[in-house]
C-alpha positions as CSV (number, residue, x, y, z in Angstrom):
1,M,140.8,86.1,76.8
2,N,138.2,84.6,78.5
3,R,134.6,85.3,78.1
4,K,134.2,87.4,81.1
5,L,136.8,89.5,80.4
6,K,135.9,89.7,76.7
7,R,132.0,91.0,78.0
8,V,134.1,93.8,80.4
9,S,136.6,94.8,77.8
10,A,133.7,95.2,75.1
11,L,131.4,96.8,77.2
12,L,134.0,99.6,78.2
13,F,134.7,100.1,74.5
14,A,131.0,100.5,73.8
15,A,130.6,103.0,76.6
16,A,133.8,104.9,75.7
17,L,132.3,105.1,72.2
18,L,128.9,106.5,73.1
19,C,130.8,109.1,75.8
20,S,132.6,110.3,72.6
21,C,129.4,111.1,70.8
22,G,128.0,112.8,73.8
23,G,125.9,109.9,75.1
24,K,124.9,109.4,78.6
25,N,125.3,105.8,80.4
26,T,121.4,105.8,80.9
27,A,118.5,103.4,80.2
28,D,118.4,105.5,76.8
29,D,122.0,104.5,75.9
30,T,123.9,101.3,77.4
31,E,123.0,99.5,80.5
32,S,125.9,99.7,83.0
33,F,127.8,96.6,84.6
34,S,130.2,96.3,87.2
35,D,132.9,93.5,87.5
36,E,130.5,91.9,90.0
37,N,127.7,92.1,87.5
38,Y,129.5,89.9,85.0
39,S,130.9,87.7,87.6
40,Q,127.1,86.8,87.8
41,A,126.4,87.0,84.4
42,D,127.3,83.5,83.5
43,E,124.3,82.4,85.6
44,Y,121.9,83.9,82.9
45,T,121.2,83.8,79.5
46,T,122.8,86.7,77.9
47,V,121.1,88.9,75.3
48,G,122.2,91.9,73.5
49,F,119.5,94.4,72.3
50,S,120.4,97.2,69.7
51,Q,117.6,99.7,69.8
52,L,117.6,102.1,66.6
53,G,116.8,105.0,69.0
54,A,114.2,107.1,71.1
55,E,112.5,109.2,68.3
56,S,109.1,108.5,69.6
57,D,106.6,107.4,72.2
58,W,106.1,104.3,70.5
59,R,110.0,103.6,70.6
60,S,110.3,104.4,74.3
61,A,107.6,102.1,74.9
62,N,108.8,99.4,73.0
63,T,112.3,99.8,75.1
64,E,110.7,99.6,78.2
65,S,109.0,96.3,77.1
66,M,112.2,95.1,76.1
67,L,113.8,96.1,79.3
68,S,111.1,94.7,81.5
69,A,110.8,91.2,79.7
70,F,114.5,90.3,80.2
71,T,115.5,90.6,83.7
72,E,117.6,88.8,86.0
73,E,114.6,87.2,87.9
74,D,113.7,85.8,84.6
75,G,117.1,84.0,83.9
76,Y,118.3,86.9,81.5
77,S,121.2,89.4,81.4
78,L,120.5,92.0,79.0
79,I,122.9,94.5,77.6
80,Y,120.8,97.2,75.8
81,M,122.5,99.8,73.5
82,N,120.8,103.0,71.9
83,G,121.7,103.6,68.3
84,Q,120.8,107.2,68.4
85,Q,119.0,107.0,64.9
86,K,122.3,105.8,63.6
87,Q,122.9,102.5,61.6
88,A,126.6,103.0,62.2
89,N,126.0,102.9,66.0
90,Q,123.6,99.9,65.8
91,I,126.4,97.9,63.5
92,T,129.2,98.8,66.0
93,A,126.7,97.4,69.0
94,I,126.1,94.2,67.2
95,R,129.9,93.8,66.9
96,T,130.5,94.6,70.3
97,F,127.7,92.2,71.4
98,I,129.7,89.5,69.1
99,Q,133.0,90.3,70.8
100,Q,131.1,89.8,74.4
101,E,130.1,86.3,73.2
102,V,126.2,87.0,73.9
103,E,123.9,84.5,73.3
104,Y,121.2,85.9,71.3
105,I,121.1,89.6,69.5
106,V,117.9,91.4,69.1
107,L,117.9,94.3,66.7
108,A,115.4,96.8,65.9
109,P,117.0,98.3,62.8
110,A,116.9,101.9,61.8
111,T,116.7,101.2,57.9
112,E,116.3,97.9,55.8
113,D,119.6,98.1,53.7
114,G,123.2,97.6,54.7
115,W,123.3,94.8,57.3
116,D,124.4,91.8,55.4
117,S,127.8,91.9,56.5
118,V,127.5,92.4,60.0
119,L,124.7,89.9,60.3
120,M,127.2,87.4,58.7
121,E,129.5,87.8,61.2
122,A,126.9,87.2,63.9
123,R,125.8,84.0,62.1
124,E,129.6,82.9,62.0
125,A,129.9,83.5,65.6
126,G,126.9,81.0,66.1
127,I,124.6,83.9,67.3
128,P,121.0,83.9,66.4
129,V,119.7,87.5,65.5
130,I,115.7,88.1,66.2
131,L,114.6,91.2,64.4
132,V,111.9,93.4,66.0
133,D,109.8,96.1,64.6
134,R,111.3,96.6,61.4
135,R,112.9,94.2,58.9
136,V,116.1,94.0,56.8
137,N,116.8,93.5,53.2
138,T,119.2,90.8,53.2
139,S,120.9,88.7,50.3
140,D,120.2,85.3,52.7
141,K,117.2,85.6,54.8
142,N,119.0,82.7,57.1
143,L,121.1,85.5,58.5
144,Y,118.3,86.4,60.9
145,S,116.3,83.6,62.9
146,C,113.1,85.2,62.8
147,W,111.0,88.5,62.9
148,V,108.4,89.9,65.3
149,G,106.5,93.2,64.6
150,S,103.5,94.7,62.7
151,D,102.3,94.4,59.1
152,F,102.8,98.2,58.4
153,E,101.5,97.7,54.8
154,L,98.3,96.4,56.3
155,E,98.2,99.2,58.7
156,G,98.4,101.6,56.0
157,R,95.7,99.8,53.8
158,K,93.5,99.7,56.8
159,M,93.6,103.3,57.2
160,A,93.3,103.9,53.4
161,A,90.0,102.0,53.8
162,W,89.0,104.1,56.7
163,I,89.5,107.1,54.6
164,G,87.5,105.9,51.5
165,E,84.4,104.7,53.7
166,Y,84.5,107.8,55.5
167,A,84.5,110.0,52.5
168,K,81.7,108.0,51.2
169,K,79.5,108.6,54.2
170,E,80.3,112.2,53.8
171,G,79.1,112.4,50.3
172,L,82.8,113.4,49.1
173,L,83.8,112.3,45.6
174,P,87.4,110.7,45.3
175,E,88.4,114.1,43.7
176,D,87.4,115.9,46.4
177,L,90.1,114.4,48.7
178,H,93.5,116.1,48.8
179,I,95.9,114.3,51.0
180,V,99.3,115.2,52.1
181,N,101.5,112.2,53.6
182,I,103.8,113.3,56.5
183,Q,105.8,110.0,56.1
184,G,108.2,108.3,58.9
185,S,112.1,108.0,58.6
186,I,112.6,107.3,54.8
187,G,113.9,103.4,54.1
188,S,112.4,102.3,57.6
189,T,110.0,99.3,57.3
190,A,107.1,101.3,58.9
191,Q,107.5,104.2,56.4
192,I,107.9,101.8,53.4
193,G,104.6,99.9,54.4
194,R,102.7,103.0,55.6
195,T,103.7,104.9,52.4
196,R,102.7,102.1,50.1
197,G,99.2,101.3,51.7
198,L,98.2,105.1,51.1
199,A,100.1,105.6,47.7
200,N,98.2,102.2,46.2
201,A,94.8,103.3,47.3
202,A,95.2,107.1,46.2
203,R,96.0,105.7,42.5
204,D,93.3,102.9,42.8
205,N,90.6,105.6,44.0
206,G,91.8,108.5,42.2
207,W,92.6,110.4,45.0
208,D,94.8,113.7,45.0
209,L,97.8,112.9,46.8
210,C,99.5,116.2,46.6
211,A,102.9,115.3,48.5
212,E,104.7,112.8,50.6
213,I,107.5,114.2,52.8
214,S,109.3,112.9,55.6
215,G,108.7,114.0,59.2
216,D,111.4,111.5,60.6
217,F,108.6,110.2,63.3
218,T,109.2,113.4,65.4
219,E,106.9,116.0,66.6
220,T,109.0,118.9,65.6
221,K,109.8,117.9,62.2
222,G,106.1,117.0,61.9
223,R,105.2,120.7,62.7
224,E,107.8,122.1,60.3
225,V,106.8,119.7,57.4
226,M,103.1,120.7,57.9
227,A,103.8,124.3,58.1
228,A,105.8,123.8,54.8
229,L,103.2,122.0,53.1
230,L,100.6,124.7,54.1
231,K,102.4,127.3,51.9
232,R,102.7,125.0,49.0
233,F,99.0,124.1,49.2
234,D,95.8,125.7,49.9
235,N,93.1,122.7,49.4
236,I,94.7,120.2,51.7
237,N,91.9,118.3,53.7
238,I,93.4,115.1,54.8
239,V,96.8,114.9,56.6
240,Y,98.1,111.4,56.8
241,C,100.7,111.2,59.3
242,E,102.8,107.9,59.8
243,N,102.9,108.3,63.5
244,D,101.2,110.1,66.2
245,N,104.2,112.4,67.3
246,M,104.3,113.9,63.8
247,A,100.3,114.1,63.9
248,I,100.6,116.1,67.1
249,G,103.3,118.7,65.4
250,A,101.1,118.9,62.1
251,I,98.0,119.7,64.1
252,D,100.1,122.4,65.9
253,A,101.0,123.9,62.7
254,L,97.6,123.7,61.3
255,E,95.9,125.4,64.1
256,S,98.8,128.1,64.1
257,A,98.1,128.6,60.5
258,G,94.1,129.2,61.5
259,R,93.0,125.9,59.9
260,K,90.2,123.8,61.9
261,V,91.5,120.3,62.8
262,G,88.5,117.9,62.5
263,P,86.6,115.4,60.6
264,D,84.1,117.9,59.0
265,I,85.9,118.3,55.6
266,K,82.7,119.6,53.9
267,N,82.8,122.5,55.9
268,G,86.6,123.3,55.7
269,D,87.9,121.0,58.3
270,V,91.4,119.2,58.2
271,C,91.0,115.6,58.7
272,V,94.2,114.3,60.9
273,V,94.7,110.4,60.7
274,S,97.7,109.0,62.4
275,F,99.2,105.6,63.5
276,D,100.5,104.0,66.7
277,G,98.0,104.7,69.6
278,V,100.5,105.0,72.5
279,N,100.7,108.7,73.0
280,E,97.9,109.7,75.4
281,T,97.8,113.2,73.7
282,A,97.3,111.6,70.5
283,L,94.7,109.5,72.0
284,D,93.0,112.2,73.7
285,Y,93.2,114.2,69.9
286,C,91.1,110.9,68.7
287,R,88.5,111.1,71.4
288,S,87.8,115.0,71.0
289,G,88.0,114.5,67.1
290,K,91.2,116.7,66.4
291,I,92.5,113.2,65.2
292,S,89.9,111.2,63.1
293,C,91.5,107.8,63.2
294,I,94.4,106.0,64.5
295,A,95.8,102.8,63.3
296,E,97.3,101.0,66.3
297,C,100.8,99.8,66.3
298,N,101.6,97.7,69.3
299,P,105.0,98.5,70.7
300,L,105.1,95.7,73.6
301,H,107.2,93.2,71.9
302,G,109.4,92.3,74.9
303,P,107.5,89.3,75.9
304,R,106.9,88.2,72.4
305,V,110.8,88.4,71.9
306,R,111.4,86.4,75.0
307,A,108.9,83.7,73.8
308,L,110.9,83.2,70.7
309,I,114.3,83.1,72.4
310,E,112.8,80.5,74.8
311,A,112.0,78.5,71.6
312,L,115.0,78.7,70.1
313,K,116.5,77.6,73.5
314,D,114.5,74.5,73.4
315,G,115.5,73.6,69.9
316,K,112.5,74.6,68.2
317,T,112.2,76.6,65.0
318,P,110.0,79.4,65.4
319,D,107.8,80.9,62.7
320,K,109.9,83.4,60.5
321,F,107.8,86.3,60.4
322,N,105.5,86.5,63.7
323,Y,102.8,89.5,63.3
324,V,100.7,91.3,66.0
325,D,97.0,91.7,66.0
326,E,96.4,95.6,66.0
327,K,93.2,97.8,66.6
328,M,91.7,100.9,64.8
329,F,90.6,103.7,66.9
330,S,88.0,106.5,66.0
331,C,85.5,108.8,67.9
332,I,83.7,108.7,64.6
333,T,80.8,106.1,64.6
334,Q,79.8,106.4,61.1
335,V,82.5,104.0,60.2
336,P,82.0,100.9,62.7
337,E,84.2,98.7,60.5
338,I,86.6,98.7,57.3
339,E,87.3,95.9,55.0
340,V,90.6,94.9,53.5
341,A,91.2,92.1,50.9
342,G,88.0,90.4,52.1
343,Q,88.8,90.6,55.8
344,K,86.7,92.7,58.1
345,Y,88.3,94.7,61.0
346,P,86.4,96.9,63.6
347,V,86.7,100.6,64.4
348,E,86.4,101.2,68.1
349,S,84.8,104.4,69.1
350,D,84.9,103.7,72.8
351,F,88.5,103.6,73.9
């Protein structure tokens, strides 16, 4: 079977699989290609992109960035598949890309473990794999070419440093802080890093880390988890949310329970902190003080991934790990900067 027919056959299989799961053939699932598209596809560099899902505003912005970066005008033919938060769907997508004989595979993995076999198949097919956002645990790091994304543990350490500095400015002792962590999807790189950043700081500073429970990065689950935590603990004064969507849900639950959300912990406020800085509602909450601090997580990786592919096309070897510079936002001016491991980071209050 020639290359064109393989692509057509494989994409029809993928479309049928998504339809059987109730998926729609839209930008949120699989990009549609006609026979005419495929006859033209050989003119372009073909890239298969397996996105883990659409669980948050960050993820949607990340997808749009990728779709915008790999266009026919730029010499690319992009095949996009939404994994719908299921690793099995992503593994199927990668095998479909291999059957289609794409030239590059881009993977935003749902979890870190369980990728060795399918990545080995991609390597045996001679297709470089670029990881975006999250990482994978593999027995052989050469199963993927490179990774681009955020230093999630550094994000967590920066937020923990902000909490510590703000508590000092407010005259709060370490034992005065009673923190709950609404975590992201368990096993994801973002969850692991942000959870570790807080847990280590709580241990080192003597903070009371009451509970760590996953909210799966969604607003609905964030609301449910916060409501349940309020029934378990009556002394919560800091809510550490591992993304903005969960923070919005948690604030709704707090206010529904009659709790005041804000930075004035000494007078009974519950201080909410968050990550991402993409959701406009969350940014507005931060400007007004409902969210006390947001650690930025930049989702616009499309141009970065394209630059890595261009380097590979030119026979170059890009850096294995490519980190993104990110900011801190807070309407509170008492902490204009924080320090982590000797490095100072500004905290923007005018954004």
